[in-house]
PAGUZA-368971 format. One line per field, with one value per residue: chain; residue number from 1; x, y negated, z of N, C-alpha, C in turn. Coordinates in steps of 0.001 Angstrom, whole numbers, plus 500000, padded with zeros to 6 digits. Layout:
% residues N
drenkol: c(A:...)
nudo: c(NUM:...)
n_px: c(X:...)
n_py: c(Y:...)
n_pz: c(Z:...)
ca_px: c(X:...)
ca_py: c(Y:...)
ca_pz: c(Z:...)
c_px: c(X:...)
c_py: c(Y:...)
c_pz: c(Z:...)
END
This chain:
% residues 269
drenkol: c(A:A:A:A:A:A:A:A:A:A:A:A:A:A:A:A:A:A:A:A:A:A:A:A:A:A:A:A:A:A:A:A:A:A:A:A:A:A:A:A:A:A:A:A:A:A:A:A:A:A:A:A:A:A:A:A:A:A:A:A:A:A:A:A:A:A:A:A:A:A:A:A:A:A:A:A:A:A:A:A:A:A:A:A:A:A:A:A:A:A:A:A:A:A:A:A:A:A:A:A:A:A:A:A:A:A:A:A:A:A:A:A:A:A:A:A:A:A:A:A:A:A:A:A:A:A:A:A:A:A:A:A:A:A:A:A:A:A:A:A:A:A:A:A:A:A:A:A:A:A:A:A:A:A:A:A:A:A:A:A:A:A:A:A:A:A:A:A:A:A:A:A:A:A:A:A:A:A:A:A:A:A:A:A:A:A:A:A:A:A:A:A:A:A:A:A:A:A:A:A:A:A:A:A:A:A:A:A:A:A:A:A:A:A:A:A:A:A:A:A:A:A:A:A:A:A:A:A:A:A:A:A:A:A:A:A:A:A:A:A:A:A:A:A:A:A:A:A:A:A:A:A:A:A:A:A:A:A:A:A:A:A:A:A:A:A:A:A:A)
nudo: c(1:2:3:4:5:6:7:8:9:10:11:12:13:14:15:16:17:18:19:20:21:22:23:24:25:26:27:28:29:30:31:32:33:34:35:36:37:38:39:40:41:42:43:44:45:46:47:48:49:50:51:52:53:54:55:56:57:58:59:60:61:62:63:64:65:66:67:68:69:70:71:72:73:74:75:76:77:78:79:80:81:82:83:84:85:86:87:88:89:90:91:92:93:94:95:96:97:98:99:100:101:102:103:104:105:106:107:108:109:110:111:112:113:114:115:116:117:118:119:120:121:122:123:124:125:126:127:128:129:130:131:132:133:134:135:136:137:138:139:140:141:142:143:144:145:146:147:148:149:150:151:152:153:154:155:156:157:158:159:160:161:162:163:164:165:166:167:168:169:170:171:172:173:174:175:176:177:178:179:180:181:182:183:184:185:186:187:188:189:190:191:192:193:194:195:196:197:198:199:200:201:202:203:204:205:206:207:208:209:210:211:212:213:214:215:216:217:218:219:220:221:222:223:224:225:226:227:228:229:230:231:232:233:234:235:236:237:238:239:240:241:242:243:244:245:246:247:248:249:250:251:252:253:254:255:256:257:258:259:260:261:262:263:264:265:266:267:268:269)
n_px: c(500896:501936:503890:502311:501099:503382:504263:502091:502045:504560:504035:502102:503440:505368:503653:502641:504958:505566:503392:503701:505999:505479:503424:504074:504944:502531:500894:502192:501765:498941:498487:499531:497485:495524:493951:495337:493775:492757:495015:495972:494027:494475:493607:493138:492839:492699:492428:491064:492815:495262:496131:495813:497528:499936:499979:500152:502574:504384:503984:505044:507700:510567:510341:511163:513692:514998:514862:516345:518937:519432:519486:521574:523717:523661:523857:526414:528147:527744:528803:531569:532334:532248:534187:536580:536555:536442:538902:540636:540030:540693:543451:544442:543920:544835:547591:548964:550326:552278:552397:550180:548017:548338:547560:544971:543838:543990:542102:539756:539590:538904:536210:535009:534800:532429:530453:529796:531931:533853:532776:532975:535762:535779:534015:535428:537653:536618:535470:537784:538992:537136:534960:532461:528856:528669:528207:530229:531320:529480:529607:532308:532990:531693:532828:534870:534874:535575:534132:533193:535565:536492:534495:534992:537500:537155:535573:537269:538902:537708:538093:539549:542908:544361:543399:544398:547174:547374:546312:548335:550438:549615:550118:548670:548164:547674:545556:543899:543266:541854:539528:538565:538363:538157:536022:533682:533495:532868:530179:527898:528843:529374:526827:525548:527248:526580:523796:523987:525643:524141:521810:522756:523815:521556:519761:521287:521535:522515:525253:524986:522953:524599:526670:525514:524094:522123:518819:518459:520118:519238:518485:516413:515858:516406:514403:512162:512548:512333:509558:508502:509361:507844:505314:502898:502040:501538:500287:499473:500798:503351:503519:503365:505801:507544:507037:507650:510397:511285:510809:512901:515012:513744:513039:515597:516507:514686:515068:517745:517731:518289:520955:522058:521791:523384:525881:526483:526536:528680:530765:530802:531551)
n_py: c(501155:498660:498523:498271:495719:493944:494313:493096:490545:489798:489954:488109:485759:485565:485212:482696:481026:481613:480386:477704:477167:477449:475474:472709:472962:473811:471632:469671:470738:470779:468072:466892:467078:465474:462357:459176:458385:460947:462383:460765:461228:463782:466033:469466:470988:471830:469210:467183:465415:465844:465505:462844:461819:462589:461294:458661:458872:459304:456999:454888:455710:457214:460194:462467:461773:461543:464144:465390:464253:465056:467721:468033:467016:468784:471370:471293:470535:472804:474901:474006:473831:476464:477709:476220:476290:479069:479984:478619:479646:482316:482250:481227:483428:485734:485173:484799:482697:480986:478225:477845:478416:476162:474118:474928:474574:471923:471304:472307:470567:468455:468831:467901:465202:462786:462047:459422:458016:458290:457334:454620:454337:456266:455076:452769:453845:455055:452939:451453:453115:452912:454461:453880:454202:456512:459811:461558:460620:461180:463974:464840:464549:466674:468862:470235:471568:471747:473883:475646:476593:477933:479706:481478:482135:483703:485817:486838:488402:490883:491954:494584:495116:497106:497404:495151:495660:497871:496920:495097:496674:497875:495866:493416:490005:487326:485614:487235:489363:487957:486925:489083:491182:490365:488422:489840:491548:490061:489248:488781:486858:484725:484289:483410:481081:479548:478939:477358:475287:474258:473357:471475:469613:469084:467751:465645:462361:459896:459373:459231:457186:455128:454917:455047:452617:451984:452447:454201:456222:457405:459957:462835:462595:459919:458893:459661:458244:455533:455301:454966:452492:450234:447728:449073:452365:455186:457941:460425:460501:460382:462841:464573:463975:464830:467461:468373:467622:469589:472014:473256:474033:475677:477782:478679:479585:481723:483419:484294:485077:487639:488301:485940:486411:488857:487850:485757:487441:489152:487239:486357:488666)
n_pz: c(500055:500748:498879:496621:497221:497245:494593:493306:494371:493172:490403:490147:491041:488982:486825:487353:487216:484562:483204:484148:482774:480102:479796:479065:476439:475297:475801:474305:471756:471536:471916:469583:467753:468678:469441:470776:473021:473803:474424:476593:478385:479065:477622:476974:474700:471226:468704:466009:464710:463431:460670:460383:462399:461250:458669:459902:461065:459064:457738:459260:459809:458540:458064:456595:455811:458384:459339:457455:457920:460401:460166:458368:459957:462212:461123:459697:461950:463502:461957:461495:464228:465141:463579:464307:467239:467655:466480:468210:470810:470168:469526:472145:473782:472441:471716:474262:476723:479413:478959:477261:479062:480810:479029:478609:481144:481264:479280:480528:482682:481263:480713:483037:482776:482215:479150:478704:479687:477855:475692:474713:474147:471878:470143:469510:468283:466085:464817:464133:462391:460242:460060:461100:461399:459979:458809:459363:461559:463510:463514:464032:466932:468006:466967:468234:471411:474940:476348:474408:473406:475631:475917:473704:474173:476566:475488:473645:475311:475679:473197:471509:471893:470793:468250:466890:466951:465327:462908:462411:461965:459583:457876:457737:457870:460321:459918:458111:459857:461763:460245:458991:460810:463568:463536:462496:464658:466837:466586:468202:470055:468386:467542:470007:470557:468240:468730:470989:470193:467939:469049:470816:468896:467361:469218:470054:471092:472404:471389:468428:468461:469081:467402:464732:462686:460906:459709:457836:458395:460582:463078:464258:467117:467420:465912:467316:469648:468512:468276:470775:471285:470768:471587:471768:472159:470124:471258:470093:467669:468639:470072:467902:466545:468317:468386:465921:465902:467820:466829:464970:466805:468455:466705:465843:468330:468944:466870:467282:469877:471135:470380:471416:474307:474450:473721:475719:477836:477310:477282:479869:481200)
ca_px: c(499987:502825:504512:501264:500988:504592:504222:501016:502532:505571:503519:501547:504400:505944:502579:502454:506176:505432:502309:504277:507070:504832:502511:504611:504880:501198:500422:502766:501108:497566:498591:499811:496353:494570:494217:495962:492904:492598:496313:496016:492957:494903:492785:494034:492480:493075:491568:491019:493515:496554:496543:495832:498756:500980:499998:500576:503997:505108:503856:505883:508972:511107:510430:511911:515134:515451:514883:517608:520077:519592:519840:523031:524639:523629:524512:527755:528832:527813:529653:532850:532696:532335:535504:537630:536618:536824:540340:541297:539801:541395:544716:544750:543988:545724:548963:548897:551523:552041:552077:548798:547409:548243:546701:543585:543509:543771:540753:538747:539437:538159:534850:534447:534629:531245:530824:529634:533218:534786:531978:533558:537115:535536:533492:536570:538535:536013:535330:539117:539069:536267:534042:531108:527774:528793:527947:531397:531576:528509:529945:533635:533057:530991:533487:535745:534528:536271:533228:533069:536797:536506:533612:535471:538673:536592:535111:538431:539485:537106:538576:540521:544277:544944:543051:545326:548360:547065:546206:549625:551243:549195:550725:547753:548508:546840:544318:543087:542823:540852:538410:538036:538219:537671:534675:532489:533448:532237:528965:527059:529503:529157:525381:525394:527763:525852:522538:524421:526163:523192:520926:523373:524001:520206:519160:522089:520786:523288:526260:524376:522457:525708:527633:524783:523437:521224:517684:518538:521048:518710:518244:515119:515795:516399:513106:511167:512805:511705:508070:508017:509994:507070:504375:501769:502517:500401:500822:499223:501883:504609:503546:503566:507064:508271:506869:508471:511850:511571:510588:514151:515753:512870:513060:516882:516706:513846:515649:519029:517757:519001:522221:522577:522002:524540:527039:526776:526890:529992:531816:530905:532384)
ca_py: c(500027:497587:498365:497522:494365:493293:494287:492196:489255:489504:489562:486723:484599:485459:484599:481294:480485:481586:479253:476396:476884:477315:474434:471488:473228:473877:470195:468955:471278:470234:466613:466574:467220:464540:460887:458706:458515:462359:462686:460036:461856:464993:467077:470540:471764:471150:468166:467129:464297:466241:465009:461292:461673:462932:460114:457491:458975:459067:455547:453971:456282:458043:461558:463310:461331:461788:465616:465871:463743:465872:469076:468002:466904:469961:472643:471172:470505:474161:475663:473634:474083:477863:478064:475580:476813:480470:480121:478100:480580:483573:481922:481143:484709:486798:484684:484286:482197:480106:476961:477839:478439:474844:473284:475260:473959:470363:471208:472546:469375:467509:469079:467152:463804:462609:461492:458101:457495:458439:456914:453476:454501:456898:453923:451767:454616:455456:451679:451161:454020:452568:455632:453535:454367:457514:461310:462051:459958:461954:465325:465049:464771:467933:470042:471013:471257:472804:474987:476650:477377:478828:480953:482379:482749:484774:486902:487623:489313:492140:492449:495739:494825:498171:497145:494153:496249:498747:496060:494329:497668:498005:494650:492433:488808:487011:485048:488349:490000:487005:486703:490443:492124:489581:487737:490815:492416:489210:488647:488233:485655:483750:483939:482726:479784:478894:478461:476262:474139:473770:472624:470070:468819:468485:466968:464514:461125:458801:459013:458731:455920:454050:454853:454845:451260:451813:453167:455380:457372:457975:461436:463027:462067:458500:458655:459706:457030:454412:455540:454287:451259:449049:447349:450027:453735:456099:459268:461512:460425:460757:464360:465273:463868:465639:468984:468558:467686:470698:473406:473956:474604:476963:478898:479201:480469:482892:484424:484709:485247:488854:488053:484998:487026:489719:487020:485164:488457:489554:486160:486342:489934)
ca_pz: c(499920:500873:497450:495652:497574:496839:493250:492772:494475:492278:489168:490343:491047:487610:485863:487622:486502:482962:482769:484269:481720:478710:479591:478313:475074:474984:475828:473206:470522:471442:471730:468240:466940:469324:469426:471966:474176:474260:475152:477976:479286:479342:476911:476840:473535:469856:468254:464497:464350:463025:459501:460517:462967:460218:457863:460531:461390:457872:457454:460075:460065:457514:458652:455713:455929:459736:459305:456438:458649:461605:459556:457796:461223:463047:460479:459610:463275:463936:460998:461855:465596:465259:463115:465053:468575:467775:466155:469375:471700:469760:469878:473626:474400:471679:471816:475577:477352:480557:478351:476755:480177:481245:478115:478897:482330:480849:478580:481476:483414:480255:480849:484267:482458:481450:477824:478836:480011:476643:474519:474287:473262:470716:469248:468981:467454:464789:464005:463595:461215:459295:459911:461781:460557:458878:459221:459897:462977:464362:463526:464558:468352:468291:466338:469311:472837:475876:476665:473346:473419:476769:475554:472728:474982:477424:474662:473191:476297:475423:471991:471750:471319:469914:466790:466499:466732:464135:461749:462099:461475:458307:457141:457697:458656:461436:459245:457585:460961:462371:459395:458603:462028:464797:463488:462509:465946:467863:466028:469308:470590:467467:467593:471211:470272:467226:469229:471828:469402:467095:469975:471352:467867:466960:470187:470405:470925:472902:470523:467270:468709:469309:466190:463667:462925:459905:459982:456803:458975:461955:463365:464881:468663:467356:465388:468411:470335:467911:468433:471977:471469:470569:472630:471853:471676:469711:471823:469285:466734:469458:470332:466661:466225:469370:468073:464661:466328:468620:466046:464469:467960:468952:465655:465931:469537:468853:465784:467864:471370:471569:470133:472387:475521:474518:473588:476968:478939:477030:477534:481371:481511)
c_px: c(500830:503537:503617:501051:502142:504644:503160:501429:503610:505111:502703:502399:504963:504988:502604:503699:506109:504548:502889:505262:506497:503965:502968:504642:503426:500493:500951:502119:499789:497590:498821:498580:495344:494991:494986:495197:492739:493843:496469:495026:493295:494137:493695:493507:492633:491976:491595:491785:494925:497024:496687:497154:500052:501112:500532:502070:504890:505063:504729:507330:509363:511356:511303:513499:515767:515713:516133:518838:520361:520009:521280:524011:524766:524225:525931:528610:528892:528818:531309:533392:532953:533730:536598:537778:536906:538211:541016:541229:540488:542894:545249:544771:544866:547258:549109:550341:551260:551657:550601:547778:547148:547326:545303:543083:543202:542340:539601:538596:538734:536778:534193:534271:533313:531317:530600:531152:534124:534082:532695:534835:536878:534994:534599:537463:538021:535648:536608:539403:538218:535104:532596:529945:527964:528491:529052:531797:530630:529078:531318:533745:532569:531835:534314:535278:535252:535347:533190:534423:537048:535640:534222:536762:538303:536189:536243:539083:538966:537498:539748:541905:544931:544616:544078:546628:548423:546993:547578:550525:550834:549632:549722:548220:547389:545537:543291:542553:541667:539448:537726:537700:537585:536221:533555:532440:532731:531015:528075:527578:529211:527773:525092:525985:526963:524435:522921:524769:525030:522149:521440:523557:522623:519612:520060:521459:521847:524342:525807:523606:523379:526350:526835:524008:522339:519984:517809:519424:520428:518379:516850:514954:515697:514940:512054:511323:512128:510134:507666:508646:509223:506278:503164:502288:501369:500823:500490:500364:503193:504589:503823:505047:507997:508247:507615:510008:512103:511493:511906:514922:514976:513070:514461:517144:515780:514528:516910:519175:518470:520435:522924:522705:523119:525869:527495:527110:528345:531091:531884:531760:533827)
c_py: c(498738:497411:497681:496053:493488:493225:493198:490786:488732:489043:488312:485532:484424:484855:483080:480515:480482:480480:477864:476194:476688:475927:473187:471709:473334:472370:469388:469495:470801:468763:466103:466556:466275:463256:460501:458694:459860:462809:462132:460697:463232:466210:468243:471557:471095:470101:468295:465985:464549:465377:463513:461079:461684:461634:458823:457639:458745:457657:454565:454402:457042:459441:462552:462960:461663:463333:466022:465345:464612:467175:469141:467948:468279:471130:472492:471075:472021:475110:475323:473887:475528:478302:477516:476291:478240:480717:479725:479141:481965:483362:481743:482447:485741:486452:484098:483824:481130:478746:476838:477750:476933:473900:473725:474765:472503:470326:471432:471286:468266:467677:468316:465619:463598:461795:460065:457328:457474:457763:455587:453567:455257:455939:453080:452612:454697:453969:451197:451901:453888:453705:455196:453794:455506:458827:461878:461729:460718:463390:465618:465336:466002:469211:470908:470586:472242:473926:475889:477332:478316:480013:481896:482962:483862:486036:487594:488446:490685:492746:493423:495287:495962:498035:496215:494775:497127:497954:495424:495486:497919:497020:493568:491173:488443:486455:486168:489022:489287:487033:488021:491375:491445:489071:488732:491472:491390:488620:487996:486990:484587:483261:482988:481051:478963:478301:477178:475147:473398:472966:471416:469084:468167:467581:465809:463192:459817:458243:458616:457464:454677:453853:454621:453487:451110:452764:454386:456441:457883:459414:461471:462434:460579:458098:458584:458646:455704:454350:455074:453062:449921:448672:448337:451357:454645:457596:460581:461639:460931:462313:465065:465122:464678:467083:469236:468679:468924:472064:474058:474628:475856:478111:479522:480043:481731:483842:484998:485033:486498:488695:487028:485637:487995:488894:486388:486170:489042:488510:486180:487553:489656)
c_pz: c(500002:499539:496478:495952:497087:495319:492626:493001:493655:490920:489118:490300:489675:486717:486083:487031:485055:482486:483028:483230:480408:478601:478933:476858:474528:474806:474676:471792:470451:471266:470310:467388:467588:469158:470805:473137:474700:474976:476578:478986:479622:478855:476576:475638:472222:469379:466589:464005:463749:461706:459413:461271:462056:459421:458604:460916:460223:457284:458128:460240:458759:458016:457921:455877:457294:459871:458554:457295:459765:461261:459074:459011:461860:462364:460185:460855:463766:463262:461442:463266:465751:464746:463883:466402:468684:467449:467457:470457:471495:470056:471304:474254:473899:471910:473228:476044:478483:479961:477943:477943:480835:480440:478238:480155:482063:480225:479618:482364:482622:480438:482008:483822:481650:480153:477728:479033:478822:475505:473823:473480:472021:469755:468800:467976:466050:464105:463515:462355:459989:459073:460751:460778:459664:459585:459866:461241:463856:464578:464271:466090:468813:467808:467361:470768:473669:476218:475609:473205:474493:476639:474830:473346:475776:476639:474073:474031:476206:474031:472073:471018:470535:468461:466174:466139:465555:462860:461322:461486:460013:457311:457060:458302:459551:460923:458728:458844:461672:461581:459156:459737:463132:464750:463348:463905:466922:467302:467096:469922:469681:467480:468818:471021:469297:467879:470192:471078:468478:467874:470492:470149:467298:467889:470606:470166:471251:471844:469114:467266:468685:468132:464832:463744:461863:460230:458832:457319:460274:461880:464026:466218:468478:466779:466494:469363:469941:468116:469714:472313:471228:471790:472900:471346:471320:470163:470985:468155:467415:469638:469016:466280:467074:468845:466879:464935:467093:467860:465520:465628:468398:468016:465713:467247:469558:467936:466562:469362:471825:471437:471099:473844:475577:474470:475034:477974:478635:477309:479132:481822:481389)
END
């Protein structure tokens, strides 16, 4: 009897937590189809204002351009970061030395510095280089991060070194070993890293807001911010914009969630 009570209480608690977790997403989805008055009155069911909200959104903001800019920034940053950080993590572990441990310690210390402290030097550097208001200026700071290097370094520890020795005996060079053996073996780690990098790049707001000065270069987070910058906010349009901005990251996570869990678990081990 006590077991049944405990199990019932556990499932009740998990149900409450699940509902609380899903509720914001449901409210956002429902709000995208309702008017401002319906959203403010906390209506929890679908309305018939979706198409009008979409027309109002595209009428005041360049939705297609913002989606394209965010996609280019996020995809490019993800691909480059996966290559750069995985090579760095692989090198730190496979070619291990005390000097590399010291460099890794410095990188880990860099994780403690908030981005707001480095934003002004970054802005001055990119402005001096003539890269202000460019896609390159948005992408470059995301290409190499200490956390991603650490993730790949930890994952490289589980990579069988016997395979490396056998490949070297067979005459393969290090780049061939990396691209033809290491990458296929570490697919789950790459999937986990891809999810994290893509989500961070897609949701980035502060740095793009600082470095990008034209509306033609705005990203989805900037578009959402612009919708609440006026005197009157259309909450139906705002909910629709937030929903559209959230869909790509949700899809990426749902597609790669199993590999994401395996990759994170492997890195922790």
